[in-house]
ROMAR-895894 format. One record per residue: x, y, z of N, C-alpha, C in turn. Coordinates in Angstrom, 3 decimals, decimal comma. Last residue first. Layout:
% residues N
NODE       n_X       n_Y       n_Z      ca_X      ca_Y      ca_Z       c_X       c_Y       c_Z
NODE         X         Y         Z         X         Y         Z         X         Y         Z
...
//
This chain:
% residues 157
NODE       n_X       n_Y       n_Z      ca_X      ca_Y      ca_Z       c_X       c_Y       c_Z
NODE   -15,541   -20,587     9,525   -16,747   -20,886     8,512   -18,170   -19,942     8,821
NODE   -13,342   -18,751    10,767   -13,583   -20,360    10,838   -14,796   -19,983    10,118
NODE   -12,245   -15,836    11,709   -13,149   -16,393    11,019   -13,474   -18,251    10,723
NODE   -11,927   -16,446    14,703   -12,774   -15,347    14,331   -13,357   -15,760    12,674
NODE    -9,431   -17,849    14,730   -11,079   -18,571    15,028   -12,242   -18,001    14,819
NODE    -8,248   -17,366    11,565    -8,142   -17,043    13,172    -9,469   -17,677    13,433
NODE    -6,948   -20,566     9,088    -7,915   -19,351     9,124    -7,825   -18,718    10,891
NODE    -4,846   -21,470     6,582    -5,106   -20,107     7,413    -6,001   -19,916     8,128
NODE    -5,483   -24,085     4,354    -5,801   -23,160     4,945    -5,658   -22,003     6,151
NODE    -3,356   -26,763     4,543    -4,128   -25,891     4,477    -4,010   -24,588     4,407
NODE    -0,647   -27,242     1,192    -0,899   -26,454     2,530    -2,408   -26,229     2,593
NODE    -0,962   -30,519    -0,263    -1,816   -28,973    -0,499    -0,708   -28,291     1,101
NODE     1,834   -32,811    -1,410     0,831   -31,746    -0,538     0,520   -30,740    -0,988
NODE     3,978   -33,621    -2,863     2,928   -33,775    -2,981     1,307   -33,446    -2,405
NODE     6,846   -32,235    -2,309     7,333   -33,680    -2,254     5,156   -33,620    -1,850
NODE     6,577   -29,506    -3,456     7,938   -30,811    -3,808     7,363   -32,331    -3,723
NODE     4,700   -28,314    -2,370     4,805   -28,917    -3,254     5,756   -30,721    -4,266
NODE     5,639   -28,197     0,418     4,743   -29,520     0,329     4,239   -29,057    -1,119
NODE     7,877   -26,540     0,411     8,117   -27,975     0,420     6,313   -29,059     0,060
NODE     6,354   -24,299    -0,378     7,391   -25,247    -1,704     7,952   -26,719    -0,700
NODE     4,611   -23,922     1,822     3,906   -24,273     0,202     4,593   -24,693    -0,498
NODE     6,275   -23,816     3,562     5,294   -24,975     3,425     4,710   -25,248     2,341
NODE     7,327   -21,919     3,005     8,436   -22,863     3,871     7,544   -23,843     3,348
NODE     5,652   -19,688     3,930     6,826   -19,927     2,043     7,169   -21,084     2,205
NODE     4,765   -19,686     5,607     3,805   -20,444     4,600     4,635   -21,037     3,650
NODE     7,323   -18,727     7,299     6,858   -19,881     7,190     5,470   -20,725     6,192
NODE     7,170   -16,057     5,450     7,940   -17,026     5,368     7,748   -18,537     6,078
NODE     5,209   -15,085     6,762     5,090   -14,910     5,414     6,130   -16,068     5,133
NODE     3,312   -17,058     9,912     3,925   -15,494     9,165     3,973   -16,115     7,599
NODE     1,816   -19,032    11,398     1,751   -18,002     9,837     2,290   -16,820     9,263
NODE     3,582   -19,687    12,887     2,724   -19,861    12,343     2,305   -19,809    10,934
NODE     4,836   -16,648    14,490     5,855   -17,147    13,621     4,557   -18,543    13,210
NODE     2,674   -14,804    14,308     4,364   -14,639    14,475     4,877   -15,711    14,530
NODE     0,259   -15,556    14,240     0,614   -14,354    13,186     2,207   -14,374    13,146
NODE    -1,791   -17,086    15,281     0,167   -17,194    15,399     0,544   -17,101    14,390
NODE    -3,788   -18,327    15,215    -4,025   -17,374    16,004    -2,171   -16,966    15,937
NODE    -5,608   -20,831    13,542    -4,527   -20,479    14,392    -4,453   -18,763    14,306
NODE    -7,127   -24,001    11,938    -7,342   -22,339    12,686    -5,818   -22,063    14,091
NODE    -6,664   -24,963     9,053    -5,209   -24,767    10,146    -6,170   -23,852    11,032
NODE    -8,094   -26,890     7,535    -8,154   -25,604     7,604    -7,473   -25,667     8,665
NODE    -8,384   -29,411     5,699    -8,190   -27,926     5,537    -8,325   -27,175     5,379
NODE    -6,390   -32,219     5,877    -7,104   -31,369     6,566    -7,331   -30,537     5,431
NODE    -3,841   -34,135     4,795    -5,138   -33,569     4,081    -6,646   -33,019     4,854
NODE    -2,659   -35,349     6,270    -3,841   -35,903     6,613    -4,718   -35,082     5,899
NODE     0,266   -33,691     5,277    -0,550   -34,541     5,397    -2,102   -35,921     5,091
NODE    -0,875   -31,077     6,548    -0,684   -31,331     5,043    -0,597   -32,581     5,059
NODE    -1,591   -31,685     9,588    -2,422   -31,684     9,026    -2,796   -31,353     7,114
NODE     1,321   -32,508     9,833     0,339   -33,948     9,859    -1,054   -32,704     9,038
NODE     2,691   -30,372     9,603     3,114   -31,503     8,693     1,499   -32,477     8,863
NODE     1,734   -28,728    11,325     1,337   -27,807     9,581     1,403   -29,545     9,157
NODE     2,897   -29,444    13,253     0,967   -29,421    13,150     1,143   -28,930    12,127
NODE     5,436   -29,280    13,338     5,196   -30,677    12,955     3,030   -30,739    12,847
NODE     5,837   -26,590    12,694     6,021   -26,815    11,435     5,481   -28,696    12,249
NODE     5,337   -25,822    15,528     5,054   -25,426    14,627     4,415   -26,394    13,183
NODE     7,360   -27,457    16,632     6,035   -28,158    16,825     5,225   -26,743    15,896
NODE     9,563   -25,320    15,892     9,034   -27,137    14,616     7,930   -27,229    15,449
NODE    10,093   -23,303    16,935     9,139   -22,962    15,532     8,805   -24,412    15,137
NODE    12,374   -23,372    19,359    10,322   -22,034    18,965     9,542   -22,438    17,684
NODE    13,918   -24,703    17,790    13,525   -25,460    19,132    11,756   -24,851    19,057
NODE    14,678   -22,799    15,894    13,989   -24,675    15,621    13,367   -24,675    16,506
NODE    13,945   -19,552    15,991    15,320   -20,581    16,434    14,155   -21,809    16,175
NODE    13,147   -17,492    13,387    13,258   -17,880    15,000    13,374   -19,246    14,936
NODE    13,853   -16,318    10,806    14,149   -15,978    11,765    14,378   -16,722    13,498
NODE    12,639   -17,615     8,876    12,194   -16,578     9,553    12,582   -15,915    10,209
NODE    12,565   -19,214     6,724    13,905   -18,082     6,119    13,153   -17,051     7,423
NODE    13,277   -22,613     5,484    12,255   -21,168     6,328    13,489   -20,285     6,610
NODE    13,309   -25,047     3,939    12,979   -23,957     3,890    13,241   -22,471     4,204
NODE    13,898   -26,627     6,406    14,868   -25,786     6,042    14,821   -25,070     5,294
NODE    11,847   -26,703     8,125    12,782   -26,118     7,973    13,764   -25,845     7,447
NODE    10,028   -28,230     5,820     9,656   -26,814     6,199    11,293   -25,976     6,902
NODE    11,893   -30,740     6,161    11,599   -29,958     5,016    11,392   -28,193     4,982
NODE    11,048   -31,321     8,850    11,746   -31,174     8,560    12,710   -30,140     7,828
NODE     8,327   -31,857     8,355     8,542   -30,648     9,367     9,648   -30,361     9,186
NODE     9,060   -33,869     6,854     8,535   -33,114     5,842     8,330   -31,275     7,444
NODE     9,873   -35,528     8,912    10,641   -35,515     7,203     9,430   -34,490     6,896
NODE     7,554   -36,017    10,815     8,682   -35,503    11,171     9,888   -35,262     9,912
NODE     5,885   -37,786     8,687     5,340   -35,744     9,420     6,368   -35,272     9,864
NODE     6,941   -40,188     9,019     6,326   -39,252     7,971     6,753   -37,253     7,494
NODE     6,817   -40,681    11,278     8,644   -40,250    10,876     8,091   -39,507     9,938
NODE     4,096   -39,724    12,672     4,205   -40,781    12,408     5,824   -40,462    11,989
NODE     1,737   -38,889    15,157     3,262   -37,983    14,506     4,052   -39,236    14,323
NODE    -2,114   -38,959    13,945    -0,666   -39,766    14,553    -0,168   -38,858    14,558
NODE    -5,214   -38,080    15,093    -3,849   -37,755    13,484    -2,383   -38,578    15,019
NODE    -7,884   -38,317    16,062    -6,739   -37,892    16,800    -5,574   -38,535    16,086
NODE   -10,767   -38,196    16,316   -10,267   -37,679    15,428    -8,389   -37,190    16,138
NODE   -13,024   -39,200    18,793   -11,831   -40,100    17,950   -10,607   -39,270    16,830
NODE   -12,699   -35,991    20,265   -13,072   -36,912    20,440   -12,774   -38,271    19,823
NODE   -12,683   -33,447    19,519   -11,184   -33,966    18,760   -11,729   -35,473    18,996
NODE   -13,667   -32,619    21,729   -13,558   -31,253    20,526   -13,720   -32,730    19,458
NODE   -12,818   -33,566    24,208   -14,237   -33,152    24,002   -14,226   -34,091    22,125
NODE   -10,110   -33,195    24,305   -11,102   -34,222    24,275   -12,165   -34,421    24,208
NODE   -10,069   -30,469    24,550    -9,396   -30,503    23,165   -10,134   -32,147    23,293
NODE   -11,636   -29,997    26,994   -12,285   -29,817    25,727   -11,934   -30,264    25,144
NODE    -9,427   -31,584    28,731   -11,130   -31,999    28,768   -12,116   -31,514    27,565
NODE    -7,329   -29,515    28,613    -7,812   -31,079    28,090    -8,363   -31,826    27,611
NODE    -9,256   -27,312    29,766    -8,744   -27,004    28,421    -7,910   -28,764    27,764
NODE    -9,039   -28,424    32,347   -10,533   -27,553    31,534    -9,748   -28,294    30,364
NODE    -6,672   -29,036    33,234    -7,311   -30,015    33,042    -9,092   -29,268    32,320
NODE    -5,363   -26,457    33,441    -4,677   -27,172    32,432    -5,947   -28,416    31,761
NODE    -6,774   -25,429    35,542    -7,326   -24,785    33,959    -6,752   -25,728    32,861
NODE    -8,355   -26,848    38,344    -7,099   -26,347    37,220    -7,310   -26,408    35,835
NODE   -10,283   -24,469    38,916   -10,506   -25,377    38,686    -9,100   -25,640    37,973
NODE   -11,286   -22,070    40,332   -11,019   -22,871    41,356   -10,907   -24,204    40,826
NODE   -11,720   -20,304    37,693   -13,252   -20,878    38,275   -12,826   -22,114    39,601
NODE    -9,393   -21,714    37,245    -9,591   -20,632    36,443   -10,837   -21,435    37,330
NODE    -5,521   -22,039    37,780    -6,941   -22,689    38,267    -7,110   -21,686    37,579
NODE    -2,134   -23,997    37,998    -3,089   -22,512    36,653    -4,285   -22,923    37,446
NODE    -0,489   -25,979    38,604    -1,349   -25,423    39,407    -2,136   -23,870    39,104
NODE     0,011   -27,135    35,678    -1,107   -27,739    36,913    -1,930   -26,904    38,113
NODE     0,781   -25,467    33,658     1,310   -25,638    35,296     0,244   -25,991    35,226
NODE     0,752   -26,541    30,156    -0,087   -25,757    31,257     0,445   -26,331    32,710
NODE     1,480   -29,159    28,750     2,558   -28,760    29,434     1,874   -27,287    30,768
NODE    -1,279   -29,742    27,651    -0,699   -30,707    28,805     0,759   -29,947    29,247
NODE    -0,774   -28,573    25,365    -1,928   -28,129    26,359    -1,368   -29,505    27,798
NODE     0,887   -29,664    24,360     1,044   -28,714    24,645     0,710   -28,277    25,497
NODE    -0,061   -32,274    23,889     1,307   -32,473    24,383     1,245   -31,002    24,655
NODE    -1,838   -31,779    22,203    -2,370   -31,988    23,112    -1,306   -31,791    24,067
NODE    -0,024   -30,678    19,471    -0,643   -29,757    20,530    -1,516   -30,405    21,603
NODE     0,969   -33,491    18,711     1,545   -31,862    19,386     0,368   -30,848    19,945
NODE    -0,742   -35,261    18,948    -0,388   -35,754    19,106     0,543   -33,776    19,833
NODE    -3,315   -33,547    17,119    -2,684   -34,786    17,376    -1,995   -34,033    18,140
NODE    -7,375   -33,824    16,148    -6,203   -32,744    16,838    -5,645   -34,026    16,678
NODE   -10,661   -32,077    13,944    -9,139   -32,963    14,595    -7,804   -32,603    14,993
NODE   -13,857   -31,756    13,335   -12,182   -31,049    14,913   -11,164   -32,136    14,407
NODE   -15,595   -30,894    11,023   -15,028   -31,764    11,654   -13,831   -31,586    12,131
NODE   -17,885   -28,652    10,434   -16,630   -28,986    10,552   -16,882   -29,946    11,460
NODE   -20,773   -29,072    10,167   -20,301   -27,616     8,787   -18,588   -28,614     9,240
NODE   -22,596   -29,790    11,160   -22,107   -31,298    10,316   -20,515   -30,174     9,427
NODE   -23,771   -28,663    13,315   -24,683   -28,941    11,454   -23,766   -29,008    10,620
NODE   -22,310   -29,779    15,486   -23,246   -30,259    15,628   -23,963   -30,052    14,182
NODE   -19,974   -28,068    14,414   -19,751   -28,799    14,620   -21,285   -30,046    14,279
NODE   -21,187   -25,052    14,671   -20,751   -25,940    12,889   -20,652   -27,333    13,449
NODE   -21,902   -25,653    18,087   -22,923   -24,962    16,924   -22,358   -25,885    15,154
NODE   -19,331   -25,634    18,965   -20,272   -26,889    18,647   -21,504   -26,435    17,696
NODE   -18,326   -22,957    18,449   -17,587   -24,153    17,023   -18,508   -25,649    17,236
NODE   -20,839   -20,867    19,383   -20,071   -21,569    18,434   -18,881   -22,228    17,285
NODE   -19,818   -22,261    21,980   -21,209   -22,371    21,543   -21,163   -22,751    20,207
NODE   -17,072   -21,449    22,452   -16,807   -22,135    22,308   -18,527   -22,798    21,898
NODE   -15,706   -18,879    21,997   -16,215   -18,955    20,728   -16,823   -20,745    21,308
NODE   -14,750   -17,649    25,199   -15,582   -17,270    23,940   -16,740   -18,002    23,634
NODE   -12,927   -19,250    26,350   -13,458   -17,978    27,079   -14,213   -17,728    26,008
NODE   -12,271   -21,739    24,775   -12,866   -21,965    26,285   -13,482   -20,478    26,309
NODE   -11,206   -20,436    22,526   -12,517   -21,539    22,735   -13,151   -21,026    24,243
NODE    -8,971   -19,321    23,662   -10,100   -18,299    23,631   -11,692   -19,492    23,362
NODE    -8,044   -22,049    24,127    -7,647   -20,653    25,430    -8,521   -19,624    25,040
NODE    -7,621   -23,100    21,730    -8,014   -23,108    22,913    -8,726   -22,842    23,926
NODE    -5,216   -21,200    20,385    -6,781   -21,675    19,865    -7,803   -21,901    21,332
NODE    -2,962   -22,084    20,981    -3,557   -21,287    20,808    -4,646   -20,639    20,761
NODE    -3,139   -24,849    19,318    -2,471   -25,624    20,733    -3,283   -23,430    20,804
NODE    -4,954   -24,932    16,391    -3,351   -24,823    17,167    -3,741   -24,625    18,650
NODE    -7,433   -27,480    15,255    -6,601   -25,935    16,219    -5,657   -25,986    16,219
NODE    -8,148   -28,722    11,834    -7,031   -28,727    13,034    -6,894   -27,106    14,372
NODE   -10,743   -29,664    10,024   -10,390   -28,758    10,640    -9,117   -28,777    11,842
NODE   -12,724   -30,505     7,381   -11,738   -30,659     9,000   -10,894   -29,820     8,755
NODE   -16,095   -29,329     6,571   -14,676   -29,057     6,731   -13,764   -29,568     7,680
NODE   -18,285   -31,456     4,959   -18,189   -30,897     6,419   -16,315   -30,553     6,177
NODE   -20,450   -30,796     2,793   -19,657   -31,420     3,281   -18,975   -30,333     4,270
//
């Protein structure tokens, strides 16, 4: 059985530079199915088009990677996702402003509502912080969802 995985925005750069063959191997072997969401794709689109790596637009390279990994497994951002993210915010006691952390909450809400197994993230400061995880767990329990497991790219399967 394949793990259903959502990759956080901050991991795509690392994938592109280091772990791409391993991720493709996990996909091809059927161990993972990669899902995406509008929030992650929009954050990748925020990379300035002028940033270049090896003479090519870094933004376009990462967007291509995202599209290739996610394929047809892109999850919509529905009003229930916004509702659950707001619930996380109400429970959150971590000190990061809503403007800075709310996209993390939307990503976790998307994964929770769609019953994904894993969120791959290297963001220990906000998304994977203890106050954030407490907020996810409490809100998800009240609303009948299970919080996905958080792993770094190095620990993925």
